[in-house]
Phi, psi and omega in degrees: 000140180272142175260154179299137179296336184267307186252345178086356180293144179299144179240131177299141183301338181271002184254043180237029177277169187307322185255008180283148177229161176294134180294334183275306186251356177066020176274155181298138179265330179272063183234156182308319183293350176254007185262146179293340179275349182293124180203117184293346180280350183257160175302134183060016178059035181218131178281346179274106186290340182270352183287144174292152180291133175242120184283312183266098186288345182260358182255155177299146181216178182254022184299127179283345182266002183300130173222128179304135181282163176265003181289152178291327178071189177094142176255065185300327179266126179283168178299322179296319180293320178294320178296317179298320179294319178294318179298319179294324181291321185252019183294149180279144181264000000 
């Protein structure tokens, strides 16, 4: 089962249509960040080379290559928590 890219809550397999949203956080489910092809290391952040470019990765789109990812998803760590971790890692002695 795929988890929401934003909150990590499980999403039913039937809830990935163009206008579907996560029941928990109300974010779009048919979005690049919920797709198995989404990868920030690739051009346009997509491993599918034939897919059209999608600028807003968190918004619903019409991509024909969309497949729900198997990733747990979720932004469990807030920006503040990530910054604190980076500061701790690179703190001056």
